[in-house]
C-alpha positions as a printed Julia matrix, in Angstrom:
435×3 Matrix{Float64}:
 -17.91  -21.09  39.71
 -18.99  -23.72  42.29
 -22.65  -24.01  43.55
 -21.84  -22.77  47.14
 -19.63  -19.91  45.72
 -22.33  -18.77  43.34
 -24.93  -18.88  46.01
 -22.72  -16.91  48.5
 -21.91  -14.31  45.8
 -25.56  -13.83  44.85
 -26.83  -13.9   48.43
 -24.08  -11.33  49.43
 -25.37   -8.9   46.78
 -28.94   -9.34  47.97
 -28.0    -8.96  51.61
 -25.93   -5.85  50.98
 -28.68   -4.15  49.05
 -31.18   -5.04  51.63
 -29.01   -3.88  54.52
 -28.62   -0.58  52.7
 -32.28   -0.22  52.15
 -33.15   -1.13  55.75
 -30.67    1.49  57.06
 -32.0     4.03  54.68
 -35.58    3.38  55.86
 -34.44    3.48  59.48
 -32.95    6.9   58.9
 -35.86    8.25  56.9
 -38.83    7.02  59.04
 -38.32    9.36  62.11
 -37.63   12.22  59.77
 -40.88   11.62  57.95
 -42.86   11.35  61.17
 -41.42   14.51  62.67
 -41.66   16.58  59.44
 -45.17   15.29  58.25
 -46.76   14.65  61.76
 -48.2    11.44  63.04
 -51.49   11.75  61.24
 -49.94   12.65  57.78
 -47.51    9.77  58.21
 -50.37    7.5   58.83
 -52.05    8.59  55.59
 -48.65    8.19  53.79
 -48.53    4.64  55.14
 -52.0     3.87  53.92
 -51.26    5.06  50.43
 -47.97    3.21  50.16
 -49.69    0.03  51.42
 -51.99    0.01  48.4
 -49.25   -0.48  45.9
 -47.65   -3.65  47.26
 -51.18   -5.27  47.45
 -51.94   -4.35  43.91
 -48.48   -5.34  42.75
 -49.27   -8.85  43.84
 -51.98   -9.08  41.1
 -49.58  -10.62  38.62
 -51.23  -14.02  38.5
 -47.89  -15.33  39.73
 -46.29  -14.77  36.33
 -43.28  -12.99  37.83
 -42.14  -16.03  39.74
 -43.22  -18.33  36.8
 -41.07  -16.38  34.3
 -37.97  -16.49  36.77
 -38.38  -20.21  37.03
 -38.82  -20.75  33.27
 -35.83  -18.65  32.32
 -33.7   -20.54  34.87
 -34.7   -24.0   33.64
 -31.92  -25.98  31.92
 -32.49  -27.55  28.42
 -34.82  -24.83  27.26
 -34.06  -23.05  24.02
 -33.12  -19.37  23.96
 -35.91  -18.9   21.46
 -38.62  -20.27  23.85
 -37.19  -18.13  26.71
 -37.38  -14.96  24.55
 -40.96  -15.75  23.69
 -41.89  -16.14  27.23
 -40.13  -12.89  28.23
 -41.98  -11.01  25.45
 -45.33  -12.49  26.6
 -44.51  -11.5   30.15
 -43.75   -7.93  29.03
 -47.09   -7.79  27.23
 -48.91   -9.14  30.21
 -47.42   -6.81  32.79
 -48.0    -3.82  30.52
 -51.69   -4.67  30.22
 -52.17   -5.43  33.89
 -50.18   -2.29  34.8
 -52.59   -0.11  32.77
 -55.51   -1.77  34.41
 -54.03   -1.12  37.86
 -53.59    2.54  36.97
 -57.33    2.82  36.98
 -57.81    0.56  39.92
 -55.7     2.96  42.01
 -57.9     5.84  40.86
 -60.99    3.87  41.95
 -59.51    3.01  45.36
 -58.77    6.72  46.01
 -62.34    7.71  45.2
 -63.87    4.8   47.08
 -61.58    4.62  50.14
 -58.78    7.22  50.51
 -60.88   10.39  49.75
 -63.36    9.24  52.36
 -60.86    9.18  55.24
 -62.1    11.96  57.64
 -58.82   13.77  58.08
 -57.71   13.88  54.52
 -58.74   17.32  53.65
 -56.81   18.75  56.56
 -53.75   16.84  55.52
 -53.43   17.21  51.7
 -56.37   19.57  50.82
 -56.21   20.53  47.07
 -53.45   18.11  46.32
 -55.83   15.16  46.48
 -56.24   14.65  42.67
 -52.54   15.32  41.71
 -51.43   12.79  44.38
 -53.93   10.27  43.02
 -52.61   10.52  39.51
 -48.88   10.37  40.56
 -49.61    7.28  42.73
 -51.5     5.63  39.82
 -48.65    6.26  37.43
 -46.18    4.95  40.01
 -48.24    1.7   40.28
 -47.98    1.29  36.38
 -44.26    1.82  36.27
 -43.61   -0.38  39.29
 -45.59   -3.27  37.73
 -43.37   -2.98  34.68
 -40.32   -3.12  36.92
 -41.71   -6.43  38.31
 -41.38   -7.85  34.78
 -37.95   -6.32  34.09
 -36.45   -7.73  37.29
 -37.3   -11.38  36.28
 -34.45  -11.53  33.78
 -31.51  -10.49  35.97
 -32.79  -12.7   38.77
 -33.14  -15.73  36.46
 -29.7   -15.15  35.13
 -28.09  -14.68  38.49
 -27.27  -11.12  37.65
 -28.09   -9.85  41.24
 -25.78   -6.81  40.63
 -28.43   -5.6   38.17
 -31.29   -6.88  40.25
 -30.0    -4.91  43.35
 -30.33   -1.68  41.35
 -34.0    -1.68  42.36
 -32.98   -1.31  45.92
 -30.32    1.24  45.34
 -32.24    3.5   42.86
 -35.95    3.08  43.75
 -35.08    2.43  47.38
 -33.02    5.5   47.82
 -35.7     7.61  46.15
 -38.39    6.37  48.65
 -36.19    6.69  51.66
 -33.22    9.07  51.85
 -34.24   11.36  49.01
 -37.81   11.46  50.33
 -36.56   12.33  53.8
 -34.54   15.2   52.36
 -37.6    16.45  50.39
 -39.7    16.69  53.44
 -37.1    18.47  55.32
 -37.2    21.19  52.67
 -40.96   21.19  52.18
 -43.21   18.64  54.17
 -45.58   18.01  51.19
 -46.96   14.56  50.39
 -47.35   15.39  46.68
 -43.63   16.08  46.46
 -42.98   12.77  48.36
 -44.82   10.78  45.72
 -43.35   12.64  42.75
 -39.93   11.77  44.14
 -40.77    8.16  44.36
 -42.24    8.16  40.88
 -38.98    9.49  39.57
 -37.18    6.68  41.47
 -39.12    3.78  39.9
 -38.95    5.46  36.43
 -35.21    5.68  36.65
 -35.0     1.89  37.65
 -37.37    0.99  34.74
 -35.18    2.73  32.33
 -31.94    1.04  33.47
 -33.6    -2.46  33.5
 -35.1    -1.88  30.06
 -31.67   -1.16  28.52
 -30.26   -4.24  30.26
 -32.96   -6.43  28.82
 -32.39   -4.78  25.35
 -28.81   -5.88  25.48
 -29.95   -9.44  26.38
 -32.68   -9.97  23.73
 -31.51   -7.61  21.02
 -34.59   -6.94  18.86
 -36.98   -8.95  21.0
 -37.31   -6.36  23.83
 -40.88   -5.32  23.1
 -44.17   -6.64  24.31
 -45.68   -9.34  22.24
 -48.19  -11.97  23.28
 -47.76  -15.59  22.41
 -50.41  -18.07  23.51
 -47.95  -20.95  23.47
 -45.55  -19.02  25.74
 -48.33  -17.98  27.98
 -49.39  -21.63  28.46
 -45.81  -22.45  29.48
 -46.0   -20.25  32.57
 -49.55  -19.64  33.47
 -50.0   -23.04  35.23
 -47.15  -22.55  37.56
 -48.13  -18.87  38.01
 -51.68  -19.52  39.07
 -50.52  -22.01  41.68
 -48.38  -19.46  43.33
 -50.7   -16.48  42.73
 -53.01  -17.01  45.8
 -50.01  -17.3   48.1
 -48.51  -14.0   46.76
 -51.71  -12.16  47.1
 -52.5   -13.37  50.63
 -48.93  -12.61  51.71
 -49.28   -9.03  50.42
 -52.55   -8.66  52.19
 -50.97   -9.86  55.37
 -48.09   -7.4   55.14
 -50.03   -4.33  54.01
 -53.78   -4.83  54.3
 -53.83   -4.55  58.13
 -53.01   -0.82  57.92
 -56.19   -0.29  55.82
 -58.35   -2.17  58.46
 -56.67   -0.18  61.41
 -57.35    3.16  59.63
 -60.95    2.23  59.21
 -61.65    0.94  62.66
 -59.21    2.79  64.8
 -57.46    5.95  63.58
 -54.68    7.34  61.45
 -52.55    7.72  64.55
 -53.01    4.02  65.29
 -51.67    3.24  61.71
 -48.52    5.11  62.53
 -48.11    3.43  65.91
 -48.67   -0.11  64.39
 -46.72    0.45  61.11
 -43.47    1.32  62.88
 -42.99   -2.07  64.61
 -44.61   -3.91  61.69
 -42.05   -2.37  59.27
 -39.2    -3.48  61.53
 -40.54   -7.09  61.62
 -41.08   -7.01  57.87
 -37.58   -5.71  57.29
 -36.08   -8.41  59.51
 -38.26  -11.08  57.83
 -37.28   -9.61  54.42
 -33.64   -9.8   55.28
 -33.93  -13.48  55.85
 -35.88  -13.8   52.53
 -32.86  -12.14  50.93
 -30.73  -15.09  51.98
 -33.09  -17.35  50.01
 -33.81  -15.07  47.06
 -30.99  -16.38  45.01
 -31.87  -19.98  46.16
 -35.02  -20.17  44.06
 -33.35  -20.07  40.53
 -30.41  -21.99  41.85
 -32.39  -24.75  43.54
 -34.35  -25.25  40.29
 -31.11  -26.35  38.68
 -30.16  -28.63  41.58
 -33.11  -31.02  41.42
 -31.33  -33.66  39.54
 -30.21  -36.89  41.11
 -26.5   -35.88  40.97
 -27.0   -32.4   42.37
 -29.73  -33.06  45.06
 -27.14  -33.8   47.84
 -25.66  -30.31  47.24
 -29.17  -28.83  47.61
 -29.77  -30.73  50.84
 -26.48  -29.62  52.43
 -27.2   -25.96  51.38
 -30.65  -26.17  52.84
 -29.37  -27.39  56.26
 -26.61  -24.72  56.27
 -28.94  -22.01  55.4
 -31.73  -22.93  57.85
 -29.26  -23.2   60.63
 -27.98  -19.71  59.96
 -31.58  -18.43  59.93
 -32.5   -19.92  63.21
 -29.37  -18.54  64.88
 -29.81  -15.03  63.39
 -33.56  -14.97  64.46
 -32.86  -15.87  68.1
 -30.31  -13.07  68.2
 -32.86  -10.64  66.72
 -35.58  -11.49  69.21
 -33.11  -11.32  72.07
 -32.18   -7.86  71.01
 -35.83   -6.7   70.88
 -36.53   -7.97  74.56
 -33.28   -6.92  76.15
 -32.41   -3.56  74.53
 -35.3    -2.86  72.22
 -36.81    0.09  74.21
 -33.61    2.2   74.52
 -32.9     1.49  70.76
 -36.3     2.68  69.77
 -35.91    5.82  72.0
 -32.64    6.56  70.49
 -34.07    5.97  66.9
 -37.46    7.72  67.13
 -36.42   10.47  69.71
 -39.89   10.55  71.08
 -40.66    8.66  74.45
 -44.43    8.94  73.95
 -44.23    7.34  70.54
 -41.94    4.71  71.85
 -44.4     3.77  74.69
 -47.02    3.08  72.04
 -44.6     1.21  69.74
 -42.51   -1.01  71.97
 -45.18   -3.34  73.4
 -46.36   -4.04  69.87
 -42.77   -4.85  68.77
 -42.32   -7.3   71.63
 -45.52   -9.12  70.57
 -44.71   -9.09  66.88
 -41.18  -10.55  67.63
 -42.95  -13.88  68.22
 -44.31  -13.68  64.62
 -40.82  -12.88  63.36
 -39.47  -16.05  64.98
 -41.89  -18.32  63.27
 -42.1   -16.48  59.95
 -38.24  -16.49  59.65
 -38.48  -20.3   59.38
 -40.5   -20.27  56.08
 -38.52  -18.53  53.12
 -36.12  -21.42  52.58
 -38.73  -24.19  52.44
 -40.89  -21.93  50.32
 -38.2   -21.53  47.74
 -37.44  -25.15  47.57
 -41.08  -26.18  47.28
 -41.63  -23.7   44.41
 -38.47  -25.14  42.72
 -39.96  -28.58  43.01
 -43.18  -27.22  41.31
 -45.25  -27.15  44.44
 -46.23  -23.5   44.51
 -49.81  -24.51  45.48
 -48.58  -25.79  48.76
 -47.1   -22.5   49.75
 -50.25  -20.68  48.46
 -52.44  -22.8   50.63
 -50.48  -22.04  53.84
 -50.25  -18.39  52.92
 -53.97  -18.36  52.68
 -54.42  -20.31  55.95
 -52.13  -17.8   57.79
 -54.19  -14.83  56.56
 -57.46  -16.66  57.37
 -56.35  -17.24  60.91
 -55.3   -13.67  61.23
 -58.8   -12.52  60.11
 -60.35  -14.86  62.59
 -58.11  -13.6   65.44
 -58.65   -9.99  64.43
 -62.38  -10.29  64.77
 -61.89  -11.46  68.32
 -58.86   -9.24  69.46
 -59.16   -5.96  67.53
 -62.47   -4.77  69.17
 -61.16   -5.72  72.64
 -57.53   -4.68  72.52
 -57.24   -2.25  69.55
 -53.94   -2.32  67.74
 -52.47   -4.61  70.54
 -55.08   -7.15  69.42
 -53.78   -6.87  65.82
 -50.35   -7.69  66.97
 -51.76  -10.69  68.89
 -53.57  -11.91  65.84
 -50.44  -11.79  63.62
 -48.31  -13.67  66.16
 -50.92  -16.33  66.99
 -51.59  -17.13  63.34
 -47.87  -17.65  62.72
 -47.68  -19.95  65.71
 -50.4   -22.2   64.29
 -49.59  -22.2   60.54
 -45.82  -22.29  60.47
 -45.31  -25.67  62.22
 -48.01  -27.22  59.98
 -46.22  -25.72  56.85
 -42.87  -27.02  57.93
 -44.28  -30.54  58.5
 -45.75  -30.63  54.95
 -42.53  -29.32  53.57
 -40.43  -31.97  55.11
 -42.95  -34.65  53.79
 -42.73  -33.19  50.21
 -39.04  -32.94  50.31
 -38.46  -36.57  51.44
 -40.97  -37.76  48.95
 -39.22  -36.01  46.07
 -35.93  -37.31  47.32
 -37.31  -40.88  47.13
 -38.37  -40.38  43.46
 -34.76  -39.8   42.49
 -33.78  -43.19  43.66
 -30.62  -44.16  45.65
 -28.38  -41.13  46.0
 -24.71  -41.22  46.58
 -23.66  -37.93  48.39
């Protein structure tokens, strides 16, 4: 199968699964808000924000394993050793994160003033269910490396269809029957557990008797260097996407978390949709870094970035011209829309700039420059923090939206400049290229 055909096939699977998950989320969010209430939905948002932040604590090994398994000229024996070591590592870290979640509940969640009125005696059961979900979800991060590295995006997409359905449509159905956060989190635990079971049996079919955790120092050394370079970027990106809700809950209110999380989730989903276009580019571009294949990578990059720019312009235009009536139709609550829409307009600026980064990020990581993307991810979050200090006390959640957009306006142009420099420098090392 040709390069472009393979890329289009894999990307189509990613986009279809992502569109499905986004539509499912759009359907479920207003149901959850109306069934649980604005405050309870704010608490739900805070708890679900904890898991993505902790999931980023993988020392970059998830990305490193994908890259290693996709490398040409590496023996199957070495790849199996790396996969087993990754399994061991994610199991160990997942168990550690189980207890970290418990600590966060005691030190932060249980101290939220309105928590007793919202969940009452279900505090401890919710804590343990969320902690167990964290463990299983971390194992899924490991299991998903294999289908992604082998371009089996039909298997990879099961995470969206199984876990995603459980956390959106099935969760929405549950709260319509009984608006109980404990039942919500049990439903989501069942979803990630089902995904883990399916992915485990897929891996078992690939590695036969080697599908168990086993640590190998030699295999660990093969991936830890690359992993650590990308680790800081992954953590800071996760903090950027989810940590702000924790700050808003602490300094504003649970209602403000709901108001801010709705437009933020729309922006994240739009940016994530663009990332889906480049998800299959990472393992593919790793194999296109040879002198003979580099022109194909260059053409693919230009084609993809052009599509991203056109799509983002369209999305931002939709927000400004018909965003308010669409939000009113979706949420069915004019008062809620009046709080959400101004934030969405401000955050659309962030979307425009952030949309330009997934493709360069994938290529830089393929060229073994994960440290570059980590530096700029850290710079973005650092700028957000500086702007938050200034804007949040003065403008509340509107100030938080300003902080996100301004940081992107500063960091993204700098990142793209460095990317072009690295890309051209790498191209020169290959010598004269005949397209």
